[in-house]
N, C-alpha and C positions, 0 to 999 in steps of 0.2 A: 677734496678732491671727488671729481666725479667719477660716478663705477659702472663697470659694464658687466653685465651676466652674460656668460658664456652657456649656451646651450649645451647638452650632455652629448655625448658622441662627438663633441667638435674638434678639429684635427688638434686642437693646443693642447688638448689631454694625451697626447700621443708624441709629443714632443716637438711638434710645429711652433712655431712663434704670430703663425697671424691670424686674424680672428674676420671671417666673412660677414657680410649683413646676415645670410642666411644662418648664419651662427649665434646669432643674436639671441636673445631671451629679454633681456632688458635694461635698460640704459637709466641711473638716476643723475639728477645734477642737470645743467645745460652748458655739458664741454661745448668749446669751441674749435673750429678745425684747429690743427698743430697742438692742441692741451695733452697734457697730460694724463691719463686716467687708470685706475684702478682696474683690475680684472678680478672676477668674483667668479669662482663658481659655481656651477647649476646646485650642487650641496652647502651654498655659502660659505666655500673657502678657498684664502689668497691665490690667486694665481700669479701675480706680478704687476710689475707698471707696463704701459703701453703709451704709443702716441697716436692719437684720435683724427682721423679725419673722415666726416659722413658722405662726403662726395664720391670717396673711392668704394670699390666693391672690397678691397681689405680695410675695413673699416678701423680696426686695432690691429697695429703691430707693437708684439710686446720685447722689450729691454732689457728689462731685469726681471729677476723671479722675485723681487724685493719690492716693498716700497723705494720710490727713487725720482728724484726729481734731477731735470734736465739744464744743470748749472754749470759755473765754468771749470768746477772741479771735477764733476762727471767728466767732460768731454776731455780734462788731463790725463785723468787715470785711466780712459779707456784707451786714448793715442797712446798712451806709456806700456799699456797691456798690448797693443797690436805693434810698436816700436820693440819690446822684447821676443816677442812673438821669433819675428823676422830677423832680428839678430841671432836666436837662438838657430832658427831653423840656417845659417850659415849666409845671410845676405849680406855680406861684407862691400858686395858690390853696391854703389846708392841709385842703384834704377832697380827697383820694383813696388809692388802693388803694397802702399802701406796698410790701408784699410778696403776693407771688401764687404760689405753692408754685413746683413745678418752675423755672417761668420765673425764678423767683429764687437757682434754687440751693437751698432748702430745703423740702424735699418733706415736704406737707402742712402748711404754715402759711401761715396768710394774716393778714396785719394791713392793718387799713384806719386812717385818721386823720382825726378829725376836730378839728381845732385844737389843742388841747392834751389830748386825750385820744386813745385808741389803746383798738383792739377786736381781740384775739387769738384766733385760732385755730388748734389744734393737732391734726391729723389724722391722724396718724401715731402712733406708739407710742414712736418714738426722741425724735420731737418733743416732745411729750406728755410724758416724764419729763425732759426738759430745757426747761421752760418760764419758770422761772425765772432761768435765764441768759439767754433772748431777754427776757425782761423787761429783764434787767440792761442790757442790750447796747438797751434801748433809753429808759430812763432815762438812759443816758450820753449818748445822742446826741441829745435832748431835749427833754430835763427837762421831762415831761408833770406833767399835775395828775392822771391815771389812767390804768390799765392795766384794762382789763376783759376778764376771760374770758368768751367767748360758745361755749362747746365743747358745745351744746345739738344739735350737728346728728349726724343718724342715720347718717352717712357712717361715726362713728366705731366701732359693729358690728363693722366688715368688721376693723377692728383690735383686738379684743377693748377698746374703750374706752368706759367710761361714758360719761354725757352730762352734764355739770356746768359750771355757772356761777357769777361768783363777779369778785373780786378779785384781781389779779396786784402791784397798787401802788396806793396812796392810796384815796380813799373812795369809792361808787357814785355816780356823779352823778347830778343830777335831768335829769330832760328840757330842753333848751337849745335853741337856736335856732342855727342856722347858717343861711348864705345860697350857695347855687352859681346860676348863671345868672341871679343879680337875682331869685331866687325863694326866699322867707322859708320856713324850713321847722322843724319842730318833732323832734330824734331823741332817743329814747329808747335809750342802748346798752344796758344791763340788762336791760332788756323789751320792746322794741321787735323786729318781726323782721328775721331775717340780723341785720347789723353796725349797722345805722342805716337807710339809704336802698340804694338800688342804684345805687350809684357804677360800675356797669359801664354803666350806660345814660344818662348823663350830656349825652352828644355827641349821641346821638339826640332826646333830648328836644327838644332845640335844633331838629335838623334835623327832624323830624315837624313841628314848629311853623308852619313857614314857610308849610304849605297850609292853618292852621287860621281866616287872618283871613275875617271873616264866612261862615263854616260852620257847620253844625250837626257837633258832634263828638261821636263815641262811644269811652268810655275804657275796653275790657274787662280785665278783672283788673287793674285800675288801684292796688293796692298802697296804698300812699300818697298816689299822685295824682300821679305824675310828670308823665306826658302831658298827664293834665285841667289843671293848674297850668299846664304852659306853653304849650297850646291857649289858656287863658282869656284868660290874660297877651298874646298874640299878639293879640287881637282876635274869638276865634270869638263867633259869633252866640247858640249854644247850645252847654254840655258839659254833658254826661249821663257819671257815671263809675258802675261796675257793678263790683262785689265781693265773694265771698262770705262773705268776714271783715267781721266787726262792727267790730275795731278798727281795720282797714285803711280803712273806710268813716268811720270817727270822725276817725282822721288825717288824711284827705282834707279833710273839711270844717273840722278847725280848721284844715289850714292856709291852705285858699280864703278863711275867714275873716281868718288873720291878712295873708294877700295883697292884701282885699277883693275878692276876685271872687269871681263867680256860677259855681258849681255845682252840679249835682242830683247828688248822690250817694247810688245806693242799693245796699243790703244785699240782693246776689239771687247765683244761680248764674248763672255766663254761658253756659251752654246754654241751661237755661230760659228766660232771660229774652231771647237772639235767637230762640229756636221760638215763645214766645209772639207777641213783637215782628212776627214773620213773619205769622204766623196773623190778627194784625188788622192789618196791611197791605195795601192793595188798589191793585197798582200799574198800575189801569186807570182808576181814579178819575181823572177830571181833573183836570188844574193839579199832581197830585202828581208829585213826582220823589224818590224814596228817601224813607228815613226821617233817613238822614246824609248828611251830603258829607263826613266823615273817620273812617273807623273803626280803631282801634286794638288787634289782636289782643296782648297782652304777658304770656302764661299763664305758670304755673310746671311746670317739666320735667313732662311727660307718662311718661315713664320714666328708670328709672336704672337699665339693663340692655339688652343688646343683643335679651334676650329677647323682649323688650316694644315694643320698636320697633313692631312690625306695628301693634297695637293705637295704641299711641300716633299713627300714622300716619291713622288711622282718626279718631282723635279731632279730628288738626288739619284734617283732611278737611273734618270735621262745621264747627267751626267757621268757618272759609273759608267754607263754601259758604253757610251762614245769611248770615255777613256780606254777601257780595258780595249776595242778594239784598236786602237793605234798603238799598244805596249808590245813590246817586244817578246821571245818567246819565255823569256825569262826576268822580265822588267818586274819594276816596283811600283807600287803606287801605293802611297799615303792619303789619307782622306781626314776628313775631319768636321764635325757636325758642331755648331756653337750654339745652339738651339736649348734650352735644358726641357721643353716641350716636346722633343723629341729622343726617347730613350734609346741609351746606349745598344740595347737589345733589338730595338726599331730600323737604327740606323744600320747596324749589323746586318739585319734582316734584309734590307732594302741591297747591299751591296753583294750578299749572296743570288737574290734574285738576278741581277745584274749581271753577275757571274756567269750562272745558268743560260740566261739571255743571249750572252757574247761567246758561250762556247768554249770559255776560259776556265780552268781550274786555277785557284789561289790556295796559297796557304797564307795563314798569318802569321807573320814575325816580328810584331809589333802592336802595343798598346798604347795609348795617349788618354793624357789628360791634364790638366789647366795647372800651371806653375806651382808650388807650396806655396807662393803668396799669395794665392786665392785660395783660401783653407776651405774644404768643406764639411759643412753639418749635417752627418746621413740622415736627423730625423727632418733638415730642411732642402728638400731635395732641388731647391731654386740655387741653392749656393752653387753645387755641379751641375755645370751649363756645355762645358769641352770636353768630347769625347771625338776620339781618333783611331785609326787601326794604318799600321803596316801591311801589307796581303805582297806576295812576292808571285808571279803568274809559274805555273809550271805545265813545261814543254809536253806532248802528246807522251803518253808510255808508253 
């Protein structure tokens, strides 16, 4: 087995699982992209086994602290462990994330379960080369009706991988109905966004919906209407859902009809919608108290790297500033960021800055993170990407 000698003070000595090209002291042997290599410390101590890809800035990703090969038995054991963890966490409803990359000891592997159907993403070279072994392990443990490959993520480019979709096992499933939190939804695993729905937000949907009863709700970047559907079911007086994607708006409307809920789903750019709404709103008009009592901001990531974080923060500030200006005197703002490049504190500070510029005082009444089926390894900060807060506007003292 080839070896990679890791420089002193590299992040792997502090609990991370990645080795960057700048942290390589020496490489022995002639490993090929996707091979398993042994990691050795600068003091010649074994650090474990890793997958290797010289085409990536992350040249090695550790998957075990001992010598280990990526064979059929390995994948079976790792998936068993992932399944058992979800069982212990109480995920009896078979709609959840089964594998979350490094957090489950499978770098670059994401597996989502929708009952008898599974969706697989392999975002690293080594795991992509072994996706049939991963599918075999799923087949052995769960006997699914289908295993869908959704490798259409742009992230694969960093590993010199092409985007591809298709079937690993079974026939491509037609769109089918699931039920989460008592809400019926249609998922399209082959053609829909992501792997079906945003599983990481299922707890947040419930947490935010408790503020919706009798309120005017605006769900921005609604995707398939998760927050809007839960708000409408919770008894909101009106619900408006906005997304720039035509297919997302169609899915939101279809899901609303399926649940016999009233939602005004509009295809629009959220920035433009908020700006236009602000221009039409007259806060000095007698009897008018904001346009909305509950606003949800759940945008896609505004940045894919640290270099563009400042641009992302400016975008986050703009949407929060405009949203706060439309919020009623004691309205609620629930807001989320899904980029691990933006820290929780950076995101929180943006909201504080926006509230100052909007001349609104807000009190924090909720804090959110990804659901527990997306476990977090504290020494690998990339495993924690979703952060969110709920604030209530404070009327003038």
